[in-house]
C-alpha positions as CSV (number, residue, x, y, z in Angstrom):
1,M,-45.0,-119.2,45.8
2,L,-43.8,-121.3,42.9
3,K,-45.9,-124.1,41.6
4,R,-44.2,-127.2,40.3
5,G,-46.6,-127.9,37.5
6,R,-44.1,-129.5,35.1
7,Q,-41.4,-132.1,35.6
8,A,-37.7,-131.5,34.8
9,G,-37.1,-132.1,31.1
10,Q,-40.8,-132.5,30.3
11,N,-40.9,-129.7,27.7
12,I,-37.8,-130.9,25.8
13,R,-39.0,-134.6,26.0
14,E,-42.2,-133.5,24.3
15,L,-40.2,-131.6,21.7
16,A,-38.1,-134.8,21.1
17,L,-41.2,-136.8,20.6
18,K,-42.6,-134.3,18.0
19,R,-39.3,-134.5,16.1
20,R,-39.4,-138.3,16.1
21,I,-43.0,-138.3,14.8
22,K,-42.0,-136.0,12.0
23,A,-38.9,-138.1,11.2
24,V,-40.9,-141.3,11.0
25,S,-43.5,-139.5,8.8
26,S,-40.6,-138.4,6.5
27,F,-39.3,-142.0,6.3
28,V,-42.8,-143.3,5.5
29,A,-43.3,-140.6,2.8
30,A,-39.9,-141.6,1.3
31,V,-41.1,-145.2,0.9
32,F,-44.4,-144.1,-0.6
33,V,-42.6,-141.8,-3.1
34,I,-40.1,-144.4,-4.2
35,F,-42.9,-147.0,-5.0
36,M,-45.3,-144.4,-6.3
37,P,-44.5,-145.0,-10.1
38,V,-45.0,-148.8,-9.6
39,L,-48.3,-148.4,-7.8
40,L,-49.5,-145.8,-10.3
41,F,-48.8,-147.9,-13.3
42,K,-50.3,-151.0,-11.7
43,A,-53.4,-149.0,-11.1
44,L,-53.5,-147.8,-14.7
45,D,-52.9,-151.4,-15.9
46,G,-55.9,-152.6,-13.9
47,F,-58.0,-149.8,-15.2
48,L,-57.1,-150.4,-18.9
49,K,-57.4,-154.2,-19.0
50,P,-61.2,-154.3,-19.2
51,L,-61.3,-151.8,-22.0
52,K,-62.0,-153.9,-25.1
53,F,-61.1,-151.2,-27.6
54,Y,-57.4,-151.2,-26.6
55,N,-55.3,-153.9,-28.2
56,Y,-52.5,-155.6,-26.4
57,S,-49.7,-153.7,-28.0
58,Q,-51.3,-150.3,-27.4
59,S,-51.8,-151.2,-23.7
60,Q,-48.2,-152.1,-23.3
61,A,-46.9,-149.0,-25.0
62,S,-49.1,-146.8,-22.9
63,L,-47.8,-148.3,-19.7
64,N,-44.1,-147.8,-20.2
65,T,-42.8,-145.7,-17.3
66,P,-40.8,-142.7,-18.3
67,P,-37.2,-142.9,-16.9
68,I,-37.4,-139.3,-15.8
69,L,-40.2,-140.3,-13.4
70,Y,-37.9,-142.7,-11.6
71,I,-35.2,-140.1,-11.4
72,V,-37.5,-137.5,-9.9
73,T,-39.1,-139.9,-7.4
74,T,-35.7,-141.2,-6.3
75,I,-34.3,-137.7,-5.7
76,A,-37.5,-136.8,-3.8
77,A,-37.2,-140.0,-1.7
78,L,-33.6,-139.3,-0.8
79,G,-34.5,-135.7,0.2
80,L,-37.2,-137.1,2.6
81,V,-34.7,-139.7,4.0
82,V,-32.1,-137.0,4.7
83,N,-34.8,-134.8,6.4
84,G,-35.9,-137.8,8.5
85,I,-32.3,-138.4,9.6
86,F,-31.8,-134.8,10.5
87,L,-35.0,-134.7,12.6
88,W,-34.1,-138.0,14.3
89,R,-30.7,-136.6,15.3
90,R,-32.3,-133.4,16.6
91,A,-34.6,-135.6,18.6
92,N,-31.6,-137.4,20.1
93,N,-30.1,-134.0,21.0
94,A,-33.4,-133.0,22.7
95,D,-33.5,-136.2,24.7
96,Q,-29.9,-135.6,25.7
97,G,-30.9,-132.1,26.9
98,A,-33.8,-133.5,28.8
99,K,-31.6,-136.0,30.6
100,G,-29.4,-133.1,31.6
101,E,-32.3,-131.3,33.2
102,E,-33.4,-134.5,34.9
103,D,-30.0,-135.0,36.4
104,I,-29.9,-131.4,37.6
105,S,-33.3,-131.9,39.2
106,K,-32.0,-134.9,41.2
107,E,-29.3,-132.6,42.6
108,L,-31.8,-130.0,43.5
109,S,-34.3,-132.3,45.2
110,Q,-32.4,-132.0,48.5
111,L,-33.1,-128.2,48.4
112,E,-36.8,-128.7,48.3
113,D,-36.6,-130.6,51.6
114,E,-35.0,-127.4,53.0
115,G,-37.8,-125.1,51.9
116,W,-36.6,-124.1,48.4
117,K,-39.4,-123.6,45.8
118,I,-38.5,-125.0,42.4
119,E,-40.2,-124.8,39.1
120,Y,-39.3,-126.5,35.9
121,G,-40.0,-125.5,32.3
122,M,-41.4,-122.0,32.9
123,R,-42.7,-120.6,29.7
124,L,-41.1,-117.3,28.8
125,G,-42.1,-114.5,26.4
126,N,-40.0,-112.6,24.0
127,R,-39.2,-115.8,22.0
128,L,-37.0,-117.1,24.8
129,G,-38.6,-120.5,24.9
130,D,-38.6,-121.7,28.5
131,A,-36.5,-121.4,31.6
132,D,-35.2,-124.8,32.6
133,V,-35.2,-124.2,36.3
134,V,-36.5,-121.3,38.4
135,C,-36.0,-121.5,42.2
136,I,-36.6,-119.3,45.2
137,S,-34.7,-119.8,48.4
138,P,-36.2,-119.6,51.9
139,Q,-34.6,-116.1,52.1
140,H,-36.7,-115.2,49.0
141,K,-33.8,-114.9,46.6
142,A,-34.6,-115.9,43.1
143,Y,-32.5,-117.8,40.5
144,V,-32.9,-119.0,37.0
145,I,-30.8,-122.0,35.9
146,D,-30.1,-122.7,32.3
147,V,-29.1,-126.3,31.9
148,K,-26.7,-127.5,29.2
149,S,-25.8,-131.1,28.5
150,H,-22.7,-130.6,26.4
151,K,-19.7,-132.8,27.2
152,G,-16.0,-131.9,27.4
153,E,-14.4,-129.1,29.4
154,V,-15.9,-125.6,29.5
155,M,-13.4,-122.8,29.4
156,A,-13.4,-119.0,29.0
157,D,-12.0,-117.3,26.0
158,G,-12.1,-113.7,26.9
159,E,-15.8,-112.8,27.4
160,K,-17.0,-116.0,25.6
161,L,-17.3,-119.7,26.5
162,N,-15.9,-122.5,24.5
163,R,-15.3,-126.2,25.2
164,R,-12.3,-128.5,24.9
165,M,-12.8,-131.9,23.4
166,G,-9.5,-133.8,23.6
167,K,-6.9,-131.3,22.5
168,T,-9.2,-129.1,20.4
169,N,-11.2,-126.1,21.5
170,Y,-14.6,-125.5,19.9
171,P,-16.9,-122.4,20.2
172,F,-20.4,-123.0,21.4
173,E,-23.2,-122.6,18.8
174,K,-24.8,-119.8,20.8
175,D,-23.9,-117.2,23.4
176,F,-25.1,-119.1,26.4
177,I,-24.1,-116.3,28.8
178,N,-26.3,-113.7,27.0
179,Q,-29.1,-116.2,26.7
180,T,-29.1,-116.9,30.5
181,M,-29.0,-113.2,31.3
182,K,-32.1,-112.6,29.0
183,Q,-33.9,-115.4,30.8
184,A,-33.2,-113.9,34.2
185,L,-34.5,-110.5,33.1
186,Q,-37.7,-112.1,31.6
187,V,-38.3,-114.2,34.7
188,K,-37.9,-111.1,36.8
189,K,-40.5,-109.3,34.6
190,Q,-43.0,-112.1,34.5
191,K,-42.9,-112.9,38.2
192,G,-42.6,-109.3,39.4
193,L,-39.4,-110.1,41.3
194,R,-36.8,-107.6,42.5
195,F,-33.8,-109.5,41.1
196,V,-33.1,-112.9,39.6
197,T,-29.6,-114.3,39.6
198,P,-28.6,-116.1,36.3
199,I,-26.8,-119.4,36.5
200,L,-25.5,-121.5,33.6
201,A,-25.2,-125.2,34.7
202,F,-23.5,-127.9,32.8
203,S,-24.8,-131.4,33.6
204,E,-22.0,-133.4,31.8
205,A,-19.1,-131.0,31.2
206,K,-16.3,-130.1,33.6
207,V,-16.1,-126.3,34.1
208,S,-12.7,-124.7,34.3
209,L,-13.0,-121.0,34.8
210,P,-10.6,-118.7,36.8
211,S,-13.7,-117.8,38.8
212,N,-17.2,-119.2,38.6
213,R,-18.6,-116.1,37.0
214,L,-18.5,-114.6,33.5
215,R,-20.2,-111.4,32.6
216,N,-22.2,-111.5,35.9
217,V,-23.5,-115.1,35.2
218,Y,-22.5,-118.0,37.4
219,V,-21.1,-120.8,35.3
220,I,-21.1,-124.1,37.2
221,E,-20.9,-127.8,36.8
222,K,-23.6,-130.1,38.2
223,S,-21.6,-131.3,41.2
224,S,-21.1,-127.7,42.5
225,L,-24.6,-126.3,41.8
226,V,-26.2,-127.1,45.2
227,S,-23.3,-125.8,47.2
228,L,-23.3,-122.6,45.1
229,L,-27.1,-122.1,45.7
230,K,-26.7,-122.7,49.5
231,F,-23.8,-120.3,49.6
232,L,-25.8,-117.6,47.8
233,G,-28.8,-118.3,50.0
């Protein structure tokens, strides 16, 4: 029997939080770096003032900040800001993915009332991360559902998926079909199941395939997921 230890989207929400913390740390470090020459030379000025054997002109000359130091710290600060922006955007992407999983969980909640066992965020081996949803029907059939939150219209280009945004088709950044198949095999291995059916579910996009399968993986949009699971039993 599956145990519902984690909530839908919990793993990726935690990942988003970690990315935001790193982004904020990067922004704070950028501020520190940009003001470091000023702070450094103020500290030196405070240290040198009490020393009687330094005359005024010597003190002033020793405290002139080399221009190259400003250039170096500015470049370093800009690098930290760029890194912070990159991490913040990745956190936004993670939160979008978490919302997709949460939306899918709402669709699946009715199945739990009908005896389906549902688990979210199952940790997988072989560097596969986690399985978004693993569920077992009252007939003891197992499914792994990989949730994607991309928008647009999902289409098939031969054996690969792409998506249409407006009038332009874009390839996906990864082979989601292959990824879902690997997850199904790993879930089967870890749970000692006879077979696990792989499903790729899009929480936002419209799916337009001649059939709802590609390379033995079901590709479905959110509104059709529950009906597919009920049909498969």
